[in-house]
py3Dmol code that shows the C-alpha trace and the ligand (Angstrom):
import py3Dmol

protein = """\
ATOM      1  CA  UNK A   1      16.772  14.660  11.322  1.00  0.00           C
ATOM      2  CA  UNK A   2      15.182  13.916  14.731  1.00  0.00           C
ATOM      3  CA  UNK A   3      11.672  15.250  15.323  1.00  0.00           C
ATOM      4  CA  UNK A   4       9.556  15.428  18.507  1.00  0.00           C
ATOM      5  CA  UNK A   5       6.061  15.896  17.142  1.00  0.00           C
ATOM      6  CA  UNK A   6       6.196  14.188  13.771  1.00  0.00           C
ATOM      7  CA  UNK A   7       7.391  10.897  12.334  1.00  0.00           C
ATOM      8  CA  UNK A   8       9.417  10.844   9.133  1.00  0.00           C
ATOM      9  CA  UNK A   9       9.795   7.627   7.156  1.00  0.00           C
ATOM     10  CA  UNK A  10      11.074   6.734   3.699  1.00  0.00           C
ATOM     11  CA  UNK A  11       9.998   3.883   1.439  1.00  0.00           C
ATOM     12  CA  UNK A  12      12.126   4.151  -1.691  1.00  0.00           C
ATOM     13  CA  UNK A  13      11.185   7.389  -3.446  1.00  0.00           C
ATOM     14  CA  UNK A  14       8.241   8.094  -1.117  1.00  0.00           C
ATOM     15  CA  UNK A  15       8.569   9.982   2.190  1.00  0.00           C
ATOM     16  CA  UNK A  16       5.733   9.768   4.722  1.00  0.00           C
ATOM     17  CA  UNK A  17       5.343  12.627   7.184  1.00  0.00           C
ATOM     18  CA  UNK A  18       3.039  11.731  10.106  1.00  0.00           C
ATOM     19  CA  UNK A  19       1.826  14.358  12.573  1.00  0.00           C
ATOM     20  CA  UNK A  20       2.167  12.570  15.904  1.00  0.00           C
ATOM     21  CA  UNK A  21       0.230  14.149  18.792  1.00  0.00           C
ATOM     22  CA  UNK A  22      -2.672  11.683  18.957  1.00  0.00           C
ATOM     23  CA  UNK A  23      -3.623  12.628  22.568  1.00  0.00           C
ATOM     24  CA  UNK A  24      -4.752  16.049  21.303  1.00  0.00           C
ATOM     25  CA  UNK A  25      -5.928  14.761  17.923  1.00  0.00           C
ATOM     26  CA  UNK A  26      -2.700  16.001  16.296  1.00  0.00           C
ATOM     27  CA  UNK A  27      -3.495  19.655  17.032  1.00  0.00           C
ATOM     28  CA  UNK A  28      -0.994  22.046  15.462  1.00  0.00           C
ATOM     29  CA  UNK A  29       1.078  24.168  17.838  1.00  0.00           C
ATOM     30  CA  UNK A  30       4.086  26.292  16.799  1.00  0.00           C
ATOM     31  CA  UNK A  31       6.454  23.344  17.441  1.00  0.00           C
ATOM     32  CA  UNK A  32       4.513  21.012  15.099  1.00  0.00           C
ATOM     33  CA  UNK A  33       4.324  23.676  12.432  1.00  0.00           C
ATOM     34  CA  UNK A  34       8.077  24.349  12.694  1.00  0.00           C
ATOM     35  CA  UNK A  35       8.821  20.613  12.434  1.00  0.00           C
ATOM     36  CA  UNK A  36       6.505  20.254   9.437  1.00  0.00           C
ATOM     37  CA  UNK A  37       8.513  23.027   7.780  1.00  0.00           C
ATOM     38  CA  UNK A  38      11.745  21.141   8.528  1.00  0.00           C
ATOM     39  CA  UNK A  39      10.295  17.836   7.306  1.00  0.00           C
ATOM     40  CA  UNK A  40       9.188  19.298   3.982  1.00  0.00           C
ATOM     41  CA  UNK A  41      12.574  21.014   3.635  1.00  0.00           C
ATOM     42  CA  UNK A  42      14.045  17.504   4.082  1.00  0.00           C
ATOM     43  CA  UNK A  43      11.707  16.200   1.363  1.00  0.00           C
ATOM     44  CA  UNK A  44      12.833  19.044  -0.916  1.00  0.00           C
ATOM     45  CA  UNK A  45      16.537  18.454  -0.299  1.00  0.00           C
ATOM     46  CA  UNK A  46      16.551  14.645  -0.583  1.00  0.00           C
ATOM     47  CA  UNK A  47      17.154  13.657  -4.208  1.00  0.00           C
ATOM     48  CA  UNK A  48      15.940  10.119  -3.502  1.00  0.00           C
ATOM     49  CA  UNK A  49      12.489  11.375  -2.508  1.00  0.00           C
ATOM     50  CA  UNK A  50      10.118  12.168  -5.380  1.00  0.00           C
ATOM     51  CA  UNK A  51       6.705  12.175  -3.673  1.00  0.00           C
ATOM     52  CA  UNK A  52       5.510  12.722  -0.086  1.00  0.00           C
ATOM     53  CA  UNK A  53       2.465  11.591   1.883  1.00  0.00           C
ATOM     54  CA  UNK A  54       1.187  13.694   4.786  1.00  0.00           C
ATOM     55  CA  UNK A  55      -0.964  11.953   7.394  1.00  0.00           C
ATOM     56  CA  UNK A  56      -1.834  11.953  11.108  1.00  0.00           C
ATOM     57  CA  UNK A  57      -1.240   9.341  13.813  1.00  0.00           C
ATOM     58  CA  UNK A  58      -3.823   7.603  15.985  1.00  0.00           C
ATOM     59  CA  UNK A  59      -6.670   6.679  13.645  1.00  0.00           C
ATOM     60  CA  UNK A  60      -9.079   9.297  15.043  1.00  0.00           C
ATOM     61  CA  UNK A  61      -7.846  12.495  13.441  1.00  0.00           C
ATOM     62  CA  UNK A  62      -5.634  13.780  10.693  1.00  0.00           C
ATOM     63  CA  UNK A  63      -5.492  17.135  12.525  1.00  0.00           C
ATOM     64  CA  UNK A  64      -8.339  18.559  14.683  1.00  0.00           C
ATOM     65  CA  UNK A  65      -7.102  22.075  14.050  1.00  0.00           C
ATOM     66  CA  UNK A  66      -4.601  24.470  15.477  1.00  0.00           C
ATOM     67  CA  UNK A  67      -3.966  23.925  19.187  1.00  0.00           C
ATOM     68  CA  UNK A  68      -6.726  25.850  20.961  1.00  0.00           C
ATOM     69  CA  UNK A  69      -4.928  25.769  24.329  1.00  0.00           C
ATOM     70  CA  UNK A  70      -1.848  27.355  22.746  1.00  0.00           C
ATOM     71  CA  UNK A  71      -3.915  29.931  20.819  1.00  0.00           C
ATOM     72  CA  UNK A  72      -6.086  30.860  23.816  1.00  0.00           C
ATOM     73  CA  UNK A  73      -3.228  32.823  25.414  1.00  0.00           C
ATOM     74  CA  UNK A  74      -1.892  34.511  22.268  1.00  0.00           C
ATOM     75  CA  UNK A  75      -2.013  38.271  21.904  1.00  0.00           C
ATOM     76  CA  UNK A  76      -2.897  39.765  18.482  1.00  0.00           C
ATOM     77  CA  UNK A  77       0.740  39.960  17.349  1.00  0.00           C
ATOM     78  CA  UNK A  78       1.444  36.352  18.367  1.00  0.00           C
ATOM     79  CA  UNK A  79      -1.762  35.211  16.649  1.00  0.00           C
ATOM     80  CA  UNK A  80      -0.818  37.031  13.460  1.00  0.00           C
ATOM     81  CA  UNK A  81       2.675  35.510  13.584  1.00  0.00           C
ATOM     82  CA  UNK A  82       1.226  32.017  14.142  1.00  0.00           C
ATOM     83  CA  UNK A  83      -1.043  32.508  11.138  1.00  0.00           C
ATOM     84  CA  UNK A  84       1.952  33.590   9.034  1.00  0.00           C
ATOM     85  CA  UNK A  85       4.015  30.641  10.297  1.00  0.00           C
ATOM     86  CA  UNK A  86       1.297  28.242   9.118  1.00  0.00           C
ATOM     87  CA  UNK A  87       0.860  30.110   5.849  1.00  0.00           C
ATOM     88  CA  UNK A  88       4.601  30.004   5.159  1.00  0.00           C
ATOM     89  CA  UNK A  89       4.772  26.241   5.705  1.00  0.00           C
ATOM     90  CA  UNK A  90       1.649  25.569   3.603  1.00  0.00           C
ATOM     91  CA  UNK A  91       2.942  27.839   0.830  1.00  0.00           C
ATOM     92  CA  UNK A  92       6.286  26.006   0.957  1.00  0.00           C
ATOM     93  CA  UNK A  93       4.418  22.696   0.551  1.00  0.00           C
ATOM     94  CA  UNK A  94       2.485  24.112  -2.405  1.00  0.00           C
ATOM     95  CA  UNK A  95       5.667  25.408  -4.052  1.00  0.00           C
ATOM     96  CA  UNK A  96       7.668  22.238  -3.333  1.00  0.00           C
ATOM     97  CA  UNK A  97       8.541  20.696  -6.682  1.00  0.00           C
ATOM     98  CA  UNK A  98       7.432  17.249  -5.478  1.00  0.00           C
ATOM     99  CA  UNK A  99       3.793  16.166  -5.121  1.00  0.00           C
ATOM    100  CA  UNK A 100       2.301  15.702  -1.636  1.00  0.00           C
ATOM    101  CA  UNK A 101      -0.685  13.391  -1.150  1.00  0.00           C
ATOM    102  CA  UNK A 102      -2.725  14.011   2.005  1.00  0.00           C
ATOM    103  CA  UNK A 103      -4.133  10.856   3.638  1.00  0.00           C
ATOM    104  CA  UNK A 104      -6.920  11.838   6.061  1.00  0.00           C
ATOM    105  CA  UNK A 105      -8.217   9.250   8.547  1.00  0.00           C
ATOM    106  CA  UNK A 106     -10.667  10.974  10.886  1.00  0.00           C
ATOM    107  CA  UNK A 107     -11.093  14.653  11.731  1.00  0.00           C
ATOM    108  CA  UNK A 108      -9.532  17.297   9.486  1.00  0.00           C
ATOM    109  CA  UNK A 109     -10.781  20.495  11.072  1.00  0.00           C
ATOM    110  CA  UNK A 110      -9.675  24.109  10.890  1.00  0.00           C
ATOM    111  CA  UNK A 111      -5.919  24.091  10.378  1.00  0.00           C
ATOM    112  CA  UNK A 112      -6.297  20.371   9.542  1.00  0.00           C
ATOM    113  CA  UNK A 113      -8.438  21.053   6.498  1.00  0.00           C
ATOM    114  CA  UNK A 114      -6.106  23.941   5.636  1.00  0.00           C
ATOM    115  CA  UNK A 115      -3.018  21.729   5.883  1.00  0.00           C
ATOM    116  CA  UNK A 116      -4.742  19.163   3.650  1.00  0.00           C
ATOM    117  CA  UNK A 117      -5.636  21.886   1.136  1.00  0.00           C
ATOM    118  CA  UNK A 118      -1.947  22.742   0.743  1.00  0.00           C
ATOM    119  CA  UNK A 119      -1.276  19.173  -0.430  1.00  0.00           C
ATOM    120  CA  UNK A 120      -1.834  18.257  -4.062  1.00  0.00           C
ATOM    121  CA  UNK A 121      -4.876  16.096  -3.454  1.00  0.00           C
ATOM    122  CA  UNK A 122      -6.666  14.364  -0.604  1.00  0.00           C
ATOM    123  CA  UNK A 123      -7.433  10.678  -0.076  1.00  0.00           C
ATOM    124  CA  UNK A 124      -9.675  10.039   2.945  1.00  0.00           C
ATOM    125  CA  UNK A 125     -11.130   7.194   4.973  1.00  0.00           C
ATOM    126  CA  UNK A 126     -14.882   6.647   5.279  1.00  0.00           C
ATOM    127  CA  UNK A 127     -14.748   7.944   8.870  1.00  0.00           C
ATOM    128  CA  UNK A 128     -13.242  11.291   7.919  1.00  0.00           C
ATOM    129  CA  UNK A 129     -14.859  14.630   8.644  1.00  0.00           C
ATOM    130  CA  UNK A 130     -13.900  18.070   7.391  1.00  0.00           C
ATOM    131  CA  UNK A 131     -14.726  21.604   8.378  1.00  0.00           C
ATOM    132  CA  UNK A 132     -13.645  25.145   9.206  1.00  0.00           C
ATOM    133  CA  UNK A 133     -15.085  25.517  12.736  1.00  0.00           C
ATOM    134  CA  UNK A 134     -13.001  28.603  13.632  1.00  0.00           C
ATOM    135  CA  UNK A 135     -16.130  30.781  13.550  1.00  0.00           C
ATOM    136  CA  UNK A 136     -17.343  28.848  16.627  1.00  0.00           C
ATOM    137  CA  UNK A 137     -14.228  30.092  18.471  1.00  0.00           C
ATOM    138  CA  UNK A 138     -14.829  33.701  17.451  1.00  0.00           C
ATOM    139  CA  UNK A 139     -12.051  33.689  14.851  1.00  0.00           C
ATOM    140  CA  UNK A 140     -11.532  32.823  11.181  1.00  0.00           C
ATOM    141  CA  UNK A 141      -9.395  30.301   9.271  1.00  0.00           C
ATOM    142  CA  UNK A 142      -5.816  31.592   9.376  1.00  0.00           C
ATOM    143  CA  UNK A 143      -3.828  29.025   7.409  1.00  0.00           C
ATOM    144  CA  UNK A 144      -5.222  29.732   3.959  1.00  0.00           C
ATOM    145  CA  UNK A 145      -8.739  28.354   4.517  1.00  0.00           C
ATOM    146  CA  UNK A 146     -10.615  31.360   3.198  1.00  0.00           C
ATOM    147  CA  UNK A 147      -8.390  31.346   0.107  1.00  0.00           C
ATOM    148  CA  UNK A 148      -7.459  27.773  -0.856  1.00  0.00           C
ATOM    149  CA  UNK A 149     -10.854  26.322   0.064  1.00  0.00           C
ATOM    150  CA  UNK A 150     -12.734  28.793  -2.154  1.00  0.00           C
ATOM    151  CA  UNK A 151     -10.299  28.207  -5.012  1.00  0.00           C
ATOM    152  CA  UNK A 152     -10.829  24.440  -4.763  1.00  0.00           C
ATOM    153  CA  UNK A 153     -14.550  24.024  -4.041  1.00  0.00           C
ATOM    154  CA  UNK A 154     -15.925  27.423  -5.099  1.00  0.00           C
ATOM    155  CA  UNK A 155     -16.867  30.513  -3.122  1.00  0.00           C
ATOM    156  CA  UNK A 156     -20.359  29.279  -2.254  1.00  0.00           C
ATOM    157  CA  UNK A 157     -19.266  26.106  -0.444  1.00  0.00           C
ATOM    158  CA  UNK A 158     -16.293  27.898   1.155  1.00  0.00           C
ATOM    159  CA  UNK A 159     -18.677  30.521   2.536  1.00  0.00           C
ATOM    160  CA  UNK A 160     -21.150  27.945   3.847  1.00  0.00           C
ATOM    161  CA  UNK A 161     -18.374  26.008   5.606  1.00  0.00           C
ATOM    162  CA  UNK A 162     -16.523  29.043   7.005  1.00  0.00           C
ATOM    163  CA  UNK A 163     -19.693  30.915   8.043  1.00  0.00           C
ATOM    164  CA  UNK A 164     -21.535  28.009   9.704  1.00  0.00           C
ATOM    165  CA  UNK A 165     -18.522  26.136  11.103  1.00  0.00           C
ATOM    166  CA  UNK A 166     -20.379  22.951  10.182  1.00  0.00           C
ATOM    167  CA  UNK A 167     -18.474  19.682  10.103  1.00  0.00           C
ATOM    168  CA  UNK A 168     -19.213  17.640   6.967  1.00  0.00           C
ATOM    169  CA  UNK A 169     -18.823  13.950   6.324  1.00  0.00           C
ATOM    170  CA  UNK A 170     -16.571  12.460   3.704  1.00  0.00           C
ATOM    171  CA  UNK A 171     -19.404  11.856   1.213  1.00  0.00           C
ATOM    172  CA  UNK A 172     -20.186  15.574   1.039  1.00  0.00           C
ATOM    173  CA  UNK A 173     -16.476  16.435   1.047  1.00  0.00           C
ATOM    174  CA  UNK A 174     -16.090  14.224  -2.020  1.00  0.00           C
ATOM    175  CA  UNK A 175     -19.206  15.623  -3.686  1.00  0.00           C
ATOM    176  CA  UNK A 176     -17.892  19.216  -3.448  1.00  0.00           C
ATOM    177  CA  UNK A 177     -14.460  18.213  -4.737  1.00  0.00           C
ATOM    178  CA  UNK A 178     -12.493  18.571  -1.516  1.00  0.00           C
ATOM    179  CA  UNK A 179     -11.603  14.859  -1.427  1.00  0.00           C
ATOM    180  CA  UNK A 180     -10.507  12.896  -4.490  1.00  0.00           C
ATOM    181  CA  UNK A 181     -11.102   9.308  -3.319  1.00  0.00           C
ATOM    182  CA  UNK A 182     -12.540   7.483  -0.298  1.00  0.00           C
ATOM    183  CA  UNK A 183     -11.252   4.210   1.196  1.00  0.00           C
ATOM    184  CA  UNK A 184     -11.737   2.117   4.301  1.00  0.00           C
ATOM    185  CA  UNK A 185      -9.276   3.038   7.073  1.00  0.00           C
ATOM    186  CA  UNK A 186      -7.283  -0.124   6.300  1.00  0.00           C
ATOM    187  CA  UNK A 187      -7.097   0.630   2.585  1.00  0.00           C
ATOM    188  CA  UNK A 188      -6.182   4.318   2.951  1.00  0.00           C
ATOM    189  CA  UNK A 189      -2.394   4.245   3.428  1.00  0.00           C
ATOM    190  CA  UNK A 190      -1.772   1.399   0.936  1.00  0.00           C
ATOM    191  CA  UNK A 191      -3.817   3.340  -1.636  1.00  0.00           C
ATOM    192  CA  UNK A 192      -1.907   6.579  -0.950  1.00  0.00           C
ATOM    193  CA  UNK A 193       1.398   4.703  -1.186  1.00  0.00           C
ATOM    194  CA  UNK A 194       0.375   3.007  -4.441  1.00  0.00           C
ATOM    195  CA  UNK A 195      -0.504   6.359  -6.030  1.00  0.00           C
ATOM    196  CA  UNK A 196       2.654   7.955  -4.623  1.00  0.00           C
ATOM    197  CA  UNK A 197       4.801   5.181  -6.140  1.00  0.00           C
ATOM    198  CA  UNK A 198       3.024   5.521  -9.478  1.00  0.00           C
ATOM    199  CA  UNK A 199       3.772   9.270  -9.529  1.00  0.00           C
ATOM    200  CA  UNK A 200       7.363   8.611  -8.392  1.00  0.00           C
ATOM    201  CA  UNK A 201       7.861   6.381 -11.445  1.00  0.00           C
ATOM    202  CA  UNK A 202       7.293   9.312 -13.849  1.00  0.00           C
ATOM    203  CA  UNK A 203       9.840  11.844 -15.030  1.00  0.00           C
ATOM    204  CA  UNK A 204      10.968  14.366 -12.421  1.00  0.00           C
ATOM    205  CA  UNK A 205      10.921  17.394 -14.730  1.00  0.00           C
ATOM    206  CA  UNK A 206       7.434  16.693 -16.087  1.00  0.00           C
ATOM    207  CA  UNK A 207       6.051  15.926 -12.602  1.00  0.00           C
ATOM    208  CA  UNK A 208       7.327  19.235 -11.227  1.00  0.00           C
ATOM    209  CA  UNK A 209       6.068  21.132 -14.279  1.00  0.00           C
ATOM    210  CA  UNK A 210       2.544  19.687 -13.911  1.00  0.00           C
ATOM    211  CA  UNK A 211       2.335  20.599 -10.222  1.00  0.00           C
ATOM    212  CA  UNK A 212       3.765  24.094 -10.710  1.00  0.00           C
ATOM    213  CA  UNK A 213       1.594  24.942 -13.708  1.00  0.00           C
ATOM    214  CA  UNK A 214      -1.648  23.787 -12.098  1.00  0.00           C
ATOM    215  CA  UNK A 215      -0.821  25.639  -8.869  1.00  0.00           C
ATOM    216  CA  UNK A 216       0.704  28.798 -10.247  1.00  0.00           C
ATOM    217  CA  UNK A 217      -1.050  29.052 -13.614  1.00  0.00           C
ATOM    218  CA  UNK A 218      -4.453  29.027 -11.933  1.00  0.00           C
ATOM    219  CA  UNK A 219      -4.501  32.622 -10.745  1.00  0.00           C
ATOM    220  CA  UNK A 220      -2.925  34.333 -13.746  1.00  0.00           C
ATOM    221  CA  UNK A 221      -4.773  35.326 -16.948  1.00  0.00           C
ATOM    222  CA  UNK A 222      -5.315  32.339 -19.244  1.00  0.00           C
ATOM    223  CA  UNK A 223      -3.188  33.625 -22.134  1.00  0.00           C
ATOM    224  CA  UNK A 224      -0.218  34.131 -19.745  1.00  0.00           C
ATOM    225  CA  UNK A 225      -0.790  30.745 -18.134  1.00  0.00           C
ATOM    226  CA  UNK A 226      -0.851  29.088 -21.561  1.00  0.00           C
ATOM    227  CA  UNK A 227       2.502  30.694 -22.377  1.00  0.00           C
ATOM    228  CA  UNK A 228       3.856  29.349 -19.075  1.00  0.00           C
ATOM    229  CA  UNK A 229       2.591  25.924 -20.153  1.00  0.00           C
ATOM    230  CA  UNK A 230       4.242  26.184 -23.586  1.00  0.00           C
ATOM    231  CA  UNK A 231       7.565  27.208 -21.998  1.00  0.00           C
ATOM    232  CA  UNK A 232       7.418  24.286 -19.564  1.00  0.00           C
ATOM    233  CA  UNK A 233       6.436  21.930 -22.403  1.00  0.00           C
ATOM    234  CA  UNK A 234       9.583  23.045 -24.228  1.00  0.00           C
ATOM    235  CA  UNK A 235      11.738  22.602 -21.122  1.00  0.00           C
ATOM    236  CA  UNK A 236      10.559  18.972 -20.847  1.00  0.00           C
ATOM    237  CA  UNK A 237      12.369  18.370 -24.147  1.00  0.00           C
ATOM    238  CA  UNK A 238      15.670  19.179 -22.417  1.00  0.00           C
ATOM    239  CA  UNK A 239      15.086  16.205 -20.116  1.00  0.00           C
ATOM    240  CA  UNK A 240      16.375  12.666 -20.840  1.00  0.00           C
ATOM    241  CA  UNK A 241      12.979  11.487 -19.600  1.00  0.00           C
ATOM    242  CA  UNK A 242      11.303  13.009 -22.680  1.00  0.00           C
ATOM    243  CA  UNK A 243      13.701  11.073 -24.929  1.00  0.00           C
ATOM    244  CA  UNK A 244      13.036   7.890 -22.964  1.00  0.00           C
ATOM    245  CA  UNK A 245       9.249   8.370 -22.862  1.00  0.00           C
ATOM    246  CA  UNK A 246       8.854   8.940 -26.576  1.00  0.00           C
ATOM    247  CA  UNK A 247      11.467   6.371 -27.628  1.00  0.00           C
ATOM    248  CA  UNK A 248       9.805   3.746 -25.418  1.00  0.00           C
ATOM    249  CA  UNK A 249       6.440   4.430 -27.029  1.00  0.00           C
ATOM    250  CA  UNK A 250       7.893   4.086 -30.529  1.00  0.00           C
ATOM    251  CA  UNK A 251       9.732   0.904 -29.516  1.00  0.00           C
ATOM    252  CA  UNK A 252       6.484  -0.452 -28.004  1.00  0.00           C
ATOM    253  CA  UNK A 253       7.939  -0.901 -24.509  1.00  0.00           C
ATOM    254  CA  UNK A 254       7.298   0.596 -21.092  1.00  0.00           C
ATOM    255  CA  UNK A 255       9.279   3.756 -20.386  1.00  0.00           C
ATOM    256  CA  UNK A 256      11.839   3.629 -17.627  1.00  0.00           C
ATOM    257  CA  UNK A 257      12.324   7.123 -16.323  1.00  0.00           C
ATOM    258  CA  UNK A 258      15.594   7.759 -14.544  1.00  0.00           C
ATOM    259  CA  UNK A 259      14.201  10.809 -12.755  1.00  0.00           C
ATOM    260  CA  UNK A 260      16.808  13.145 -14.217  1.00  0.00           C
ATOM    261  CA  UNK A 261      16.681  16.748 -13.033  1.00  0.00           C
TER     262      UNK A 261
END
"""
ligand_1 = """\
55
LIG
C -6.220 21.474 21.308
C -7.560 19.642 21.058
C -8.005 20.097 19.811
C -7.478 21.335 19.329
C -8.980 18.249 20.239
N -8.190 18.486 21.285
N -8.899 19.210 19.331
N -6.675 20.323 21.796
N -6.602 21.969 20.120
N -7.810 21.832 18.143
C -8.011 17.669 22.471
C -9.194 17.752 23.418
O -9.104 18.890 24.248
C -9.044 16.471 24.197
O -8.048 16.624 25.182
C -8.510 15.491 23.165
O -7.938 16.305 22.126
C -9.597 14.637 22.550
O -10.603 15.475 22.048
P -12.153 15.372 22.513
O -12.747 16.697 22.299
O -12.271 14.781 23.856
O -12.693 14.312 21.450
P -14.189 14.217 20.881
O -15.189 14.419 21.944
O -14.223 12.937 20.096
O -14.327 15.454 19.863
C -13.480 15.514 18.730
C -13.570 16.937 18.078
C -13.295 17.981 19.184
C -14.978 17.148 17.506
C -12.557 16.986 16.961
O -12.064 17.639 19.844
C -13.171 19.389 18.643
O -14.173 20.039 18.365
N -11.932 19.897 18.559
C -11.685 21.269 18.167
C -11.903 21.441 16.689
C -11.662 22.891 16.239
O -12.363 23.823 16.721
N -10.658 23.084 15.354
C -10.336 24.406 14.886
C -9.286 25.051 15.739
S -8.899 26.679 15.187
P -8.263 16.106 26.676
O -7.052 16.600 27.406
O -9.553 16.668 27.164
O -8.299 14.596 26.542
C -7.851 26.458 13.900
C -7.231 27.715 13.320
C -6.258 27.418 12.237
O -7.574 25.395 13.467
C -5.482 28.667 11.842
C -4.403 29.051 12.770
C -3.561 30.197 12.301
"""
view = py3Dmol.view(width=600, height=400)
view.addModel(protein, "pdb")
view.setStyle({"model": 0}, {"cartoon": {"style": "trace"}})
view.addModel(ligand_1, "xyz")
view.setStyle({"model": 1}, {"stick": {}})
view.zoomTo()
view.show()
């Protein structure tokens, strides 16, 4: 599919989605958000693709937030609809049965941090900065920031970031658990690709089950979530990849997963 505001590339089983508006630090307007929805629908539909990487072009920002020029002229209904549009795309990414690694090189602010939070984990460069500065514009995070951020880093840090609008460096972002790993700018994409390829080499059924259970088991009572886990554990045994994984171990060789559905 042809896109105007993003780049879509495939390297074997890994798709890389790059937000490409570097002149405005990859700010998210309704067009970008719509194209991100289409790109992740493409990831979902393409059987060759098992893992995606989301990143931003230009080396200065992943995403410096939703487009303030576009938002400045929205009425309340349009603003609410824009918030829902972003929430629907981020929820689609979260529910997508294929992992998404976010590679942040530079600013991830407002909707940028929120977009990163909808990915499965974040790798960042040393120059990266994170924050929810919406309060400085007289508004609040509207793409899941008040919800996903608090679930990931705890209510206390989410409140400090959302209430002060402070921008934090990557060291603090890592300390509070927002970022998994930090690299130089040059090392970032190779590291994300290496991890993506490692995940792509595992079984498809077990990969999807892990992502789904961690995402959707988190907010339900533990005894229900454990039953969900047991059911998914059982379902893995219907997959040829379970036979291959266990047989390979017993035969003292490396498993070769075929990625059966
Ligand atoms: C529109 C933006 C933008 C944004 C940067 N630009 N961020 N345009 N929306 N979010 C544009 C600038 O206007 C400028 O355009 C160009 O990108 C380069 O940015 P500068 O400000 O000149 O760069 P610098 O001085 O290095 O400062 C970088 C920055 C700053 C600290 C990241 O740009 C900044 O504070 N941006 C806004 C961050 C923010 O408030 N994000 C939250 C948005 S609200 P020109 O034409 O002058 O070159 C949000 C809500 C999400 O995200 C929920 C929605 C439902």
